[in-house]
All heavy atoms as a GROMACS GRO file, in nm:
protein
  519
    1MET      N    1   5.829   1.686 -14.285
    1MET     CA    2   5.957   1.618 -14.287
    1MET      C    3   5.985   1.563 -14.427
    1MET      O    4   6.098   1.568 -14.473
    1MET     CB    5   5.960   1.507 -14.182
    1MET     CG    6   5.961   1.560 -14.039
    1MET     SD    7   5.996   1.437 -13.911
    1MET     CE    8   5.852   1.335 -13.917
    2GLU      N    9   5.882   1.513 -14.494
    2GLU     CA   10   5.900   1.462 -14.629
    2GLU      C   11   5.952   1.571 -14.724
    2GLU      O   12   6.037   1.544 -14.809
    2GLU     CB   13   5.768   1.407 -14.683
    2GLU     CG   14   5.718   1.285 -14.609
    2GLU     CD   15   5.574   1.255 -14.641
    2GLU    OE1   16   5.486   1.331 -14.594
    2GLU    OE2   17   5.550   1.158 -14.714
    3TYR      N   18   5.901   1.691 -14.709
    3TYR     CA   19   5.942   1.803 -14.793
    3TYR      C   20   6.092   1.828 -14.783
    3TYR      O   21   6.160   1.845 -14.885
    3TYR     CB   22   5.864   1.929 -14.751
    3TYR     CG   23   5.916   2.056 -14.812
    3TYR    CD1   24   5.883   2.089 -14.943
    3TYR    CD2   25   5.998   2.142 -14.740
    3TYR    CE1   26   5.931   2.206 -15.000
    3TYR    CE2   27   6.045   2.259 -14.796
    3TYR     CZ   28   6.012   2.291 -14.926
    3TYR     OH   29   6.060   2.406 -14.982
    4PHE      N   30   6.146   1.831 -14.663
    4PHE     CA   31   6.288   1.859 -14.644
    4PHE      C   32   6.376   1.743 -14.691
    4PHE      O   33   6.487   1.765 -14.739
    4PHE     CB   34   6.318   1.895 -14.499
    4PHE     CG   35   6.269   2.032 -14.464
    4PHE    CD1   36   6.153   2.048 -14.391
    4PHE    CD2   37   6.335   2.143 -14.509
    4PHE    CE1   38   6.106   2.175 -14.360
    4PHE    CE2   39   6.290   2.271 -14.479
    4PHE     CZ   40   6.174   2.288 -14.405
    5ILE      N   41   6.328   1.621 -14.679
    5ILE     CA   42   6.405   1.506 -14.728
    5ILE      C   43   6.414   1.513 -14.880
    5ILE      O   44   6.523   1.501 -14.938
    5ILE     CB   45   6.339   1.374 -14.684
    5ILE    CG1   46   6.342   1.360 -14.533
    5ILE    CG2   47   6.410   1.254 -14.749
    5ILE    CD1   48   6.251   1.251 -14.479
    6SER      N   49   6.300   1.532 -14.944
    6SER     CA   50   6.297   1.535 -15.091
    6SER      C   51   6.366   1.659 -15.148
    6SER      O   52   6.442   1.649 -15.243
    6SER     CB   53   6.152   1.532 -15.140
    6SER     OG   54   6.090   1.413 -15.103
    7GLY      N   55   6.338   1.774 -15.090
    7GLY     CA   56   6.388   1.899 -15.146
    7GLY      C   57   6.530   1.935 -15.108
    7GLY      O   58   6.599   2.005 -15.184
    8PHE      N   59   6.578   1.889 -14.991
    8PHE     CA   60   6.708   1.933 -14.942
    8PHE      C   61   6.799   1.818 -14.900
    8PHE      O   62   6.902   1.839 -14.838
    8PHE     CB   63   6.688   2.030 -14.825
    8PHE     CG   64   6.608   2.151 -14.864
    8PHE    CD1   65   6.473   2.158 -14.838
    8PHE    CD2   66   6.668   2.256 -14.931
    8PHE    CE1   67   6.397   2.268 -14.876
    8PHE    CE2   68   6.595   2.367 -14.969
    8PHE     CZ   69   6.459   2.374 -14.943
    9ASN      N   70   6.757   1.695 -14.930
    9ASN     CA   71   6.836   1.576 -14.900
    9ASN      C   72   6.872   1.562 -14.753
    9ASN      O   73   6.982   1.519 -14.717
    9ASN     CB   74   6.961   1.571 -14.988
    9ASN     CG   75   7.018   1.432 -14.995
    9ASN    OD1   76   6.947   1.333 -14.988
    9ASN    ND2   77   7.149   1.423 -15.007
   10VAL      N   78   6.781   1.600 -14.665
   10VAL     CA   79   6.802   1.582 -14.521
   10VAL      C   80   6.819   1.433 -14.495
   10VAL      O   81   6.750   1.350 -14.552
   10VAL     CB   82   6.680   1.638 -14.443
   10VAL    CG1   83   6.684   1.597 -14.297
   10VAL    CG2   84   6.677   1.789 -14.454
   11ASP      N   85   6.914   1.399 -14.408
   11ASP     CA   86   6.939   1.256 -14.383
   11ASP      C   87   6.909   1.215 -14.239
   11ASP      O   88   6.939   1.103 -14.199
   11ASP     CB   89   7.081   1.218 -14.420
   11ASP     CG   90   7.186   1.296 -14.345
   11ASP    OD1   91   7.150   1.380 -14.260
   11ASP    OD2   92   7.305   1.274 -14.371
   12GLY      N   93   6.849   1.304 -14.161
   12GLY     CA   94   6.813   1.268 -14.026
   12GLY      C   95   6.739   1.381 -13.955
   12GLY      O   96   6.743   1.495 -13.998
   13TYR      N   97   6.674   1.343 -13.846
   13TYR     CA   98   6.600   1.439 -13.764
   13TYR      C   99   6.626   1.414 -13.616
   13TYR      O  100   6.630   1.299 -13.572
   13TYR     CB  101   6.449   1.427 -13.787
   13TYR     CG  102   6.403   1.490 -13.915
   13TYR    CD1  103   6.380   1.412 -14.028
   13TYR    CD2  104   6.385   1.627 -13.923
   13TYR    CE1  105   6.338   1.470 -14.146
   13TYR    CE2  106   6.343   1.685 -14.041
   13TYR     CZ  107   6.321   1.606 -14.152
   13TYR     OH  108   6.279   1.664 -14.269
   14ARG      N  109   6.641   1.522 -13.542
   14ARG     CA  110   6.640   1.517 -13.396
   14ARG      C  111   6.508   1.578 -13.353
   14ARG      O  112   6.477   1.693 -13.387
   14ARG     CB  113   6.755   1.597 -13.337
   14ARG     CG  114   6.745   1.599 -13.185
   14ARG     CD  115   6.857   1.676 -13.119
   14ARG     NE  116   6.837   1.669 -12.976
   14ARG     CZ  117   6.831   1.775 -12.897
   14ARG    NH1  118   6.846   1.896 -12.946
   14ARG    NH2  119   6.812   1.759 -12.769
   15CYS      N  120   6.431   1.504 -13.279
   15CYS     CA  121   6.299   1.549 -13.237
   15CYS      C  122   6.296   1.567 -13.086
   15CYS      O  123   6.326   1.474 -13.012
   15CYS     CB  124   6.194   1.448 -13.280
   15CYS     SG  125   6.194   1.417 -13.458
   16ASP      N  126   6.263   1.687 -13.041
   16ASP     CA  127   6.260   1.719 -12.899
   16ASP      C  128   6.123   1.689 -12.838
   16ASP      O  129   6.021   1.693 -12.905
   16ASP     CB  130   6.291   1.867 -12.878
   16ASP     CG  131   6.434   1.902 -12.917
   16ASP    OD1  132   6.516   1.810 -12.931
   16ASP    OD2  133   6.462   2.021 -12.933
   17VAL      N  134   6.124   1.661 -12.710
   17VAL     CA  135   6.002   1.640 -12.630
   17VAL      C  136   5.910   1.536 -12.697
   17VAL      O  137   5.790   1.552 -12.703
   17VAL     CB  138   5.928   1.772 -12.602
   17VAL    CG1  139   5.828   1.756 -12.490
   17VAL    CG2  140   6.025   1.884 -12.566
   18THR      N  141   5.968   1.431 -12.746
   18THR     CA  142   5.893   1.331 -12.822
   18THR      C  143   5.788   1.260 -12.737
   18THR      O  144   5.685   1.218 -12.790
   18THR     CB  145   5.987   1.228 -12.883
   18THR    OG1  146   6.070   1.174 -12.780
   18THR    CG2  147   6.073   1.289 -12.990
   19GLY      N  148   5.811   1.246 -12.610
   19GLY     CA  149   5.716   1.178 -12.524
   19GLY      C  150   5.586   1.252 -12.502
   19GLY      O  151   5.488   1.196 -12.454
   20GLU      N  152   5.581   1.379 -12.538
   20GLU     CA  153   5.460   1.460 -12.522
   20GLU      C  154   5.368   1.451 -12.642
   20GLU      O  155   5.259   1.509 -12.642
   20GLU     CB  156   5.497   1.605 -12.495
   20GLU     CG  157   5.583   1.625 -12.372
   20GLU     CD  158   5.515   1.575 -12.245
   20GLU    OE1  159   5.394   1.600 -12.227
   20GLU    OE2  160   5.583   1.509 -12.165
   21ILE      N  161   5.411   1.382 -12.745
   21ILE     CA  162   5.333   1.368 -12.868
   21ILE      C  163   5.291   1.222 -12.880
   21ILE      O  164   5.373   1.133 -12.856
   21ILE     CB  165   5.416   1.414 -12.989
   21ILE    CG1  166   5.451   1.562 -12.972
   21ILE    CG2  167   5.342   1.389 -13.119
   21ILE    CD1  168   5.553   1.614 -13.069
   22PRO      N  169   5.168   1.192 -12.917
   22PRO     CA  170   5.123   1.052 -12.924
   22PRO      C  171   5.212   0.966 -13.014
   22PRO      O  172   5.254   1.011 -13.122
   22PRO     CB  173   4.982   1.063 -12.981
   22PRO     CG  174   4.937   1.201 -12.944
   22PRO     CD  175   5.061   1.286 -12.950
   23ILE      N  176   5.239   0.844 -12.972
   23ILE     CA  177   5.327   0.754 -13.045
   23ILE      C  178   5.274   0.726 -13.186
   23ILE      O  179   5.352   0.706 -13.278
   23ILE     CB  180   5.352   0.623 -12.967
   23ILE    CG1  181   5.458   0.536 -13.036
   23ILE    CG2  182   5.223   0.546 -12.948
   23ILE    CD1  183   5.594   0.598 -13.050
   24ASP      N  184   5.144   0.727 -13.204
   24ASP     CA  185   5.088   0.704 -13.338
   24ASP      C  186   5.137   0.807 -13.439
   24ASP      O  187   5.159   0.776 -13.556
   24ASP     CB  188   4.936   0.703 -13.335
   24ASP     CG  189   4.881   0.580 -13.263
   24ASP    OD1  190   4.955   0.482 -13.248
   24ASP    OD2  191   4.764   0.584 -13.222
   25PHE      N  192   5.155   0.931 -13.393
   25PHE     CA  193   5.210   1.036 -13.480
   25PHE      C  194   5.349   0.998 -13.526
   25PHE      O  195   5.382   1.008 -13.645
   25PHE     CB  196   5.212   1.170 -13.405
   25PHE     CG  197   5.285   1.277 -13.481
   25PHE    CD1  198   5.218   1.352 -13.575
   25PHE    CD2  199   5.419   1.303 -13.458
   25PHE    CE1  200   5.284   1.452 -13.646
   25PHE    CE2  201   5.486   1.403 -13.527
   25PHE     CZ  202   5.418   1.478 -13.622
   26TRP      N  203   5.435   0.955 -13.434
   26TRP     CA  204   5.573   0.920 -13.469
   26TRP      C  205   5.580   0.796 -13.556
   26TRP      O  206   5.661   0.789 -13.649
   26TRP     CB  207   5.656   0.900 -13.343
   26TRP     CG  208   5.671   1.024 -13.262
   26TRP    CD1  209   5.631   1.044 -13.132
   26TRP    CD2  210   5.730   1.149 -13.302
   26TRP    NE1  211   5.660   1.171 -13.091
   26TRP    CE2  212   5.722   1.238 -13.194
   26TRP    CE3  213   5.788   1.193 -13.420
   26TRP    CZ2  214   5.770   1.368 -13.200
   26TRP    CZ3  215   5.836   1.323 -13.428
   26TRP    CH2  216   5.827   1.409 -13.318
   27LYS      N  217   5.497   0.698 -13.529
   27LYS     CA  218   5.496   0.576 -13.612
   27LYS      C  219   5.456   0.608 -13.756
   27LYS      O  220   5.518   0.560 -13.850
   27LYS     CB  221   5.401   0.472 -13.554
   27LYS     CG  222   5.454   0.404 -13.430
   27LYS     CD  223   5.354   0.301 -13.381
   27LYS     CE  224   5.400   0.232 -13.256
   27LYS     NZ  225   5.300   0.134 -13.207
   28GLU      N  226   5.352   0.686 -13.773
   28GLU     CA  227   5.307   0.725 -13.907
   28GLU      C  228   5.413   0.811 -13.976
   28GLU      O  229   5.442   0.794 -14.094
   28GLU     CB  230   5.174   0.799 -13.901
   28GLU     CG  231   5.126   0.853 -14.033
   28GLU     CD  232   5.092   0.747 -14.137
   28GLU    OE1  233   5.084   0.627 -14.102
   28GLU    OE2  234   5.074   0.784 -14.254
   29GLY      N  235   5.471   0.904 -13.901
   29GLY     CA  236   5.577   0.987 -13.958
   29GLY      C  237   5.695   0.904 -14.004
   29GLY      O  238   5.749   0.925 -14.113
   30ARG      N  239   5.736   0.809 -13.923
   30ARG     CA  240   5.848   0.722 -13.958
   30ARG      C  241   5.816   0.641 -14.084
   30ARG      O  242   5.897   0.628 -14.174
   30ARG     CB  243   5.882   0.630 -13.841
   30ARG     CG  244   5.998   0.536 -13.865
   30ARG     CD  245   6.124   0.619 -13.891
   30ARG     NE  246   6.236   0.536 -13.927
   30ARG     CZ  247   6.349   0.529 -13.858
   30ARG    NH1  248   6.364   0.598 -13.746
   30ARG    NH2  249   6.447   0.454 -13.898
   31ARG      N  250   5.695   0.588 -14.091
   31ARG     CA  251   5.654   0.512 -14.209
   31ARG      C  252   5.663   0.598 -14.335
   31ARG      O  253   5.717   0.556 -14.438
   31ARG     CB  254   5.512   0.460 -14.191
   31ARG     CG  255   5.464   0.371 -14.305
   31ARG     CD  256   5.316   0.344 -14.298
   31ARG     NE  257   5.233   0.462 -14.322
   31ARG     CZ  258   5.213   0.520 -14.441
   31ARG    NH1  259   5.271   0.471 -14.548
   31ARG    NH2  260   5.136   0.626 -14.452
   32ARG      N  261   5.618   0.721 -14.325
   32ARG     CA  262   5.616   0.809 -14.441
   32ARG      C  263   5.755   0.856 -14.482
   32ARG      O  264   5.786   0.862 -14.602
   32ARG     CB  265   5.526   0.928 -14.414
   32ARG     CG  266   5.378   0.886 -14.407
   32ARG     CD  267   5.287   0.996 -14.365
   32ARG     NE  268   5.292   1.108 -14.461
   32ARG     CZ  269   5.209   1.210 -14.456
   32ARG    NH1  270   5.115   1.216 -14.364
   32ARG    NH2  271   5.219   1.307 -14.545
   33ILE      N  272   5.840   0.888 -14.387
   33ILE     CA  273   5.974   0.934 -14.426
   33ILE      C  274   6.061   0.819 -14.476
   33ILE      O  275   6.144   0.839 -14.564
   33ILE     CB  276   6.044   1.015 -14.314
   33ILE    CG1  277   6.066   0.934 -14.188
   33ILE    CG2  278   5.968   1.144 -14.288
   33ILE    CD1  279   6.140   1.008 -14.077
   34GLU      N  280   6.041   0.699 -14.424
   34GLU     CA  281   6.117   0.584 -14.476
   34GLU      C  282   6.077   0.552 -14.619
   34GLU      O  283   6.158   0.499 -14.694
   34GLU     CB  284   6.097   0.462 -14.387
   34GLU     CG  285   6.184   0.464 -14.266
   34GLU     CD  286   6.177   0.335 -14.186
   34GLU    OE1  287   6.080   0.258 -14.201
   34GLU    OE2  288   6.269   0.313 -14.107
   35ALA      N  289   5.955   0.582 -14.658
   35ALA     CA  290   5.912   0.562 -14.796
   35ALA      C  291   5.989   0.653 -14.891
   35ALA      O  292   6.012   0.619 -15.006
   35ALA     CB  293   5.762   0.585 -14.809
   36VAL      N  294   6.030   0.770 -14.841
   36VAL     CA  295   6.106   0.866 -14.922
   36VAL      C  296   6.255   0.835 -14.916
   36VAL      O  297   6.324   0.839 -15.017
   36VAL     CB  298   6.080   1.010 -14.872
   36VAL    CG1  299   6.162   1.111 -14.951
   36VAL    CG2  300   5.932   1.043 -14.879
   37LYS      N  301   6.306   0.803 -14.796
   37LYS     CA  302   6.450   0.779 -14.777
   37LYS      C  303   6.468   0.670 -14.671
   37LYS      O  304   6.470   0.698 -14.551
   37LYS     CB  305   6.519   0.907 -14.736
   37LYS     CG  306   6.669   0.900 -14.737
   37LYS     CD  307   6.730   1.038 -14.720
   37LYS     CE  308   6.875   1.034 -14.760
   37LYS     NZ  309   6.929   1.169 -14.768
   38PRO      N  310   6.482   0.545 -14.713
   38PRO     CA  311   6.487   0.432 -14.619
   38PRO      C  312   6.601   0.436 -14.516
   38PRO      O  313   6.585   0.383 -14.407
   38PRO     CB  314   6.502   0.311 -14.711
   38PRO     CG  315   6.452   0.356 -14.842
   38PRO     CD  316   6.483   0.501 -14.850
   39ASP      N  317   6.712   0.499 -14.548
   39ASP     CA  318   6.826   0.499 -14.456
   39ASP      C  319   6.834   0.623 -14.368
   39ASP      O  320   6.936   0.653 -14.308
   39ASP     CB  321   6.956   0.482 -14.534
   39ASP     CG  322   6.982   0.594 -14.633
   39ASP    OD1  323   6.889   0.668 -14.667
   39ASP    OD2  324   7.096   0.606 -14.679
   40LEU      N  325   6.725   0.694 -14.354
   40LEU     CA  326   6.718   0.814 -14.270
   40LEU      C  327   6.737   0.779 -14.123
   40LEU      O  328   6.694   0.674 -14.077
   40LEU     CB  329   6.580   0.879 -14.289
   40LEU     CG  330   6.563   1.012 -14.220
   40LEU    CD1  331   6.568   1.122 -14.324
   40LEU    CD2  332   6.432   1.016 -14.147
   41MET      N  333   6.803   0.866 -14.048
   41MET     CA  334   6.829   0.845 -13.905
   41MET      C  335   6.741   0.939 -13.823
   41MET      O  336   6.724   1.055 -13.857
   41MET     CB  337   6.976   0.875 -13.875
   41MET     CG  338   7.014   0.860 -13.731
   41MET     SD  339   7.015   0.691 -13.671
   41MET     CE  340   7.148   0.621 -13.763
   42THR      N  341   6.684   0.886 -13.715
   42THR     CA  342   6.603   0.968 -13.626
   42THR      C  343   6.653   0.957 -13.482
   42THR      O  344   6.692   0.850 -13.436
   42THR     CB  345   6.455   0.927 -13.631
   42THR    OG1  346   6.444   0.788 -13.600
   42THR    CG2  347   6.393   0.955 -13.767
   43LEU      N  348   6.652   1.070 -13.414
   43LEU     CA  349   6.698   1.080 -13.275
   43LEU      C  350   6.587   1.142 -13.192
   43LEU      O  351   6.534   1.249 -13.225
   43LEU     CB  352   6.823   1.168 -13.269
   43LEU     CG  353   6.873   1.208 -13.131
   43LEU    CD1  354   6.927   1.087 -13.057
   43LEU    CD2  355   6.979   1.314 -13.143
   44ALA      N  356   6.550   1.076 -13.083
   44ALA     CA  357   6.444   1.126 -12.994
   44ALA      C  358   6.504   1.180 -12.866
   44ALA      O  359   6.590   1.116 -12.805
   44ALA     CB  360   6.347   1.014 -12.960
   45GLU      N  361   6.460   1.296 -12.824
   45GLU     CA  362   6.492   1.350 -12.692
   45GLU      C  363   6.371   1.318 -12.606
   45GLU      O  364   6.261   1.365 -12.632
   45GLU     CB  365   6.516   1.501 -12.702
   45GLU     CG  366   6.544   1.568 -12.570
   45GLU     CD  367   6.420   1.634 -12.512
   45GLU    OE1  368   6.383   1.741 -12.560
   45GLU    OE2  369   6.363   1.577 -12.417
   46SER      N  370   6.391   1.230 -12.507
   46SER     CA  371   6.276   1.181 -12.433
   46SER      C  372   6.315   1.134 -12.294
   46SER      O  373   6.427   1.087 -12.273
   46SER     CB  374   6.212   1.064 -12.509
   46SER     OG  375   6.102   1.012 -12.438
   47MET      N  376   6.221   1.142 -12.202
   47MET     CA  377   6.242   1.086 -12.068
   47MET      C  378   6.197   0.940 -12.064
   47MET      O  379   6.230   0.868 -11.972
   47MET     CB  380   6.163   1.168 -11.966
   47MET     CG  381   6.219   1.308 -11.949
   47MET     SD  382   6.118   1.412 -11.842
   47MET     CE  383   6.124   1.324 -11.690
   48LYS      N  384   6.120   0.896 -12.164
   48LYS     CA  385   6.067   0.760 -12.168
   48LYS      C  386   6.087   0.700 -12.307
   48LYS      O  387   5.991   0.680 -12.382
   48LYS     CB  388   5.919   0.761 -12.132
   48LYS     CG  389   5.892   0.812 -11.992
   48LYS     CD  390   5.744   0.815 -11.964
   48LYS     CE  391   5.721   0.874 -11.826
   48LYS     NZ  392   5.579   0.889 -11.796
   49PRO      N  393   6.209   0.668 -12.345
   49PRO     CA  394   6.234   0.618 -12.481
   49PRO      C  395   6.171   0.483 -12.511
   49PRO      O  396   6.149   0.450 -12.626
   49PRO     CB  397   6.385   0.611 -12.488
   49PRO     CG  398   6.429   0.592 -12.348
   49PRO     CD  399   6.331   0.673 -12.266
   50GLU      N  400   6.139   0.405 -12.408
   50GLU     CA  401   6.082   0.273 -12.432
   50GLU      C  402   5.952   0.279 -12.511
   50GLU      O  403   5.915   0.186 -12.580
   50GLU     CB  404   6.061   0.197 -12.300
   50GLU     CG  405   5.964   0.259 -12.204
   50GLU     CD  406   6.019   0.372 -12.117
   50GLU    OE1  407   6.139   0.404 -12.127
   50GLU    OE2  408   5.941   0.429 -12.040
   51LYS      N  409   5.882   0.392 -12.503
   51LYS     CA  410   5.757   0.408 -12.576
   51LYS      C  411   5.780   0.442 -12.723
   51LYS      O  412   5.687   0.440 -12.802
   51LYS     CB  413   5.673   0.519 -12.513
   51LYS     CG  414   5.624   0.487 -12.374
   51LYS     CD  415   5.537   0.599 -12.323
   51LYS     CE  416   5.482   0.565 -12.186
   51LYS     NZ  417   5.394   0.671 -12.136
   52LEU      N  418   5.903   0.475 -12.760
   52LEU     CA  419   5.931   0.528 -12.893
   52LEU      C  420   6.017   0.435 -12.980
   52LEU      O  421   6.061   0.475 -13.086
   52LEU     CB  422   6.001   0.664 -12.878
   52LEU     CG  423   5.923   0.767 -12.797
   52LEU    CD1  424   6.012   0.885 -12.765
   52LEU    CD2  425   5.800   0.811 -12.871
   53ARG      N  426   6.040   0.315 -12.936
   53ARG     CA  427   6.132   0.223 -13.006
   53ARG      C  428   6.097   0.201 -13.152
   53ARG      O  429   6.185   0.179 -13.234
   53ARG     CB  430   6.136   0.090 -12.935
   53ARG     CG  431   6.212   0.096 -12.807
   53ARG     CD  432   6.238  -0.043 -12.751
   53ARG     NE  433   6.310  -0.029 -12.626
   53ARG     CZ  434   6.268  -0.078 -12.512
   53ARG    NH1  435   6.158  -0.148 -12.506
   53ARG    NH2  436   6.337  -0.059 -12.402
   54HIS      N  437   5.971   0.203 -13.185
   54HIS     CA  438   5.928   0.173 -13.322
   54HIS      C  439   5.946   0.293 -13.416
   54HIS      O  440   5.935   0.276 -13.538
   54HIS     CB  441   5.783   0.127 -13.324
   54HIS     CG  442   5.760   0.006 -13.242
   54HIS    ND1  443   5.807  -0.118 -13.278
   54HIS    CD2  444   5.700  -0.012 -13.123
   54HIS    CE1  445   5.774  -0.206 -13.187
   54HIS    NE2  446   5.709  -0.144 -13.090
   55ALA      N  447   5.975   0.408 -13.363
   55ALA     CA  448   5.981   0.527 -13.447
   55ALA      C  449   6.119   0.592 -13.455
   55ALA      O  450   6.145   0.668 -13.546
   55ALA     CB  451   5.880   0.630 -13.397
   56PHE      N  452   6.208   0.560 -13.360
   56PHE     CA  453   6.338   0.628 -13.355
   56PHE      C  454   6.454   0.530 -13.349
   56PHE      O  455   6.442   0.420 -13.297
   56PHE     CB  456   6.343   0.721 -13.232
   56PHE     CG  457   6.249   0.837 -13.245
   56PHE    CD1  458   6.120   0.830 -13.194
   56PHE    CD2  459   6.288   0.954 -13.308
   56PHE    CE1  460   6.031   0.935 -13.206
   56PHE    CE2  461   6.200   1.060 -13.320
   56PHE     CZ  462   6.073   1.051 -13.270
   57ASP      N  463   6.567   0.574 -13.402
   57ASP     CA  464   6.688   0.492 -13.402
   57ASP      C  465   6.773   0.514 -13.277
   57ASP      O  466   6.833   0.421 -13.225
   57ASP     CB  467   6.774   0.526 -13.525
   57ASP     CG  468   6.700   0.500 -13.654
   57ASP    OD1  469   6.652   0.387 -13.672
   57ASP    OD2  470   6.688   0.594 -13.734
   58LEU      N  471   6.780   0.638 -13.231
   58LEU     CA  472   6.865   0.676 -13.118
   58LEU      C  473   6.785   0.762 -13.020
   58LEU      O  474   6.685   0.822 -13.056
   58LEU     CB  475   6.985   0.757 -13.166
   58LEU     CG  476   7.077   0.688 -13.267
   58LEU    CD1  477   7.169   0.790 -13.330
   58LEU    CD2  478   7.153   0.578 -13.201
   59TYR      N  479   6.837   0.772 -12.896
   59TYR     CA  480   6.770   0.849 -12.791
   59TYR      C  481   6.869   0.934 -12.713
   59TYR      O  482   6.980   0.891 -12.686
   59TYR     CB  483   6.701   0.756 -12.691
   59TYR     CG  484   6.612   0.655 -12.754
   59TYR    CD1  485   6.657   0.527 -12.781
   59TYR    CD2  486   6.484   0.690 -12.793
   59TYR    CE1  487   6.576   0.434 -12.843
   59TYR    CE2  488   6.402   0.600 -12.856
   59TYR     CZ  489   6.448   0.473 -12.880
   59TYR     OH  490   6.368   0.382 -12.942
   60CYS      N  491   6.827   1.053 -12.675
   60CYS     CA  492   6.893   1.136 -12.576
   60CYS      C  493   6.802   1.130 -12.454
   60CYS      O  494   6.684   1.163 -12.464
   60CYS     CB  495   6.904   1.281 -12.620
   60CYS     SG  496   7.014   1.308 -12.756
   61LEU      N  497   6.853   1.086 -12.343
   61LEU     CA  498   6.770   1.074 -12.223
   61LEU      C  499   6.781   1.199 -12.138
   61LEU      O  500   6.892   1.243 -12.105
   61LEU     CB  501   6.812   0.952 -12.142
   61LEU     CG  502   6.801   0.819 -12.215
   61LEU    CD1  503   6.855   0.707 -12.127
   61LEU    CD2  504   6.659   0.790 -12.256
   62PHE      N  505   6.668   1.256 -12.103
   62PHE     CA  506   6.663   1.373 -12.017
   62PHE      C  507   6.565   1.343 -11.904
   62PHE      O  508   6.465   1.278 -11.924
   62PHE     CB  509   6.616   1.496 -12.094
   62PHE     CG  510   6.714   1.542 -12.196
   62PHE    CD1  511   6.705   1.499 -12.327
   62PHE    CD2  512   6.818   1.625 -12.160
   62PHE    CE1  513   6.796   1.540 -12.421
   62PHE    CE2  514   6.910   1.667 -12.254
   62PHE     CZ  515   6.899   1.624 -12.385
   63GLY      N  516   6.595   1.395 -11.788
   63GLY     CA  517   6.499   1.374 -11.684
   63GLY      C  518   6.546   1.396 -11.548
   63GLY      O  519   6.628   1.421 -11.486
   0.00000   0.00000   0.00000
């Protein structure tokens, strides 16, 4: 994700099936991408967004 932010000025990510990936991955990813671009927007597609509050700005609820 850092590569695309730096190289192509990406300003946000939509991440699918976020609940199937450990929250520690998303927290670390968020920390690293904010270091590159603090105003980046993240969107999670998840059935359980309450677990992802620290890593994402917006949610699409599926279920």
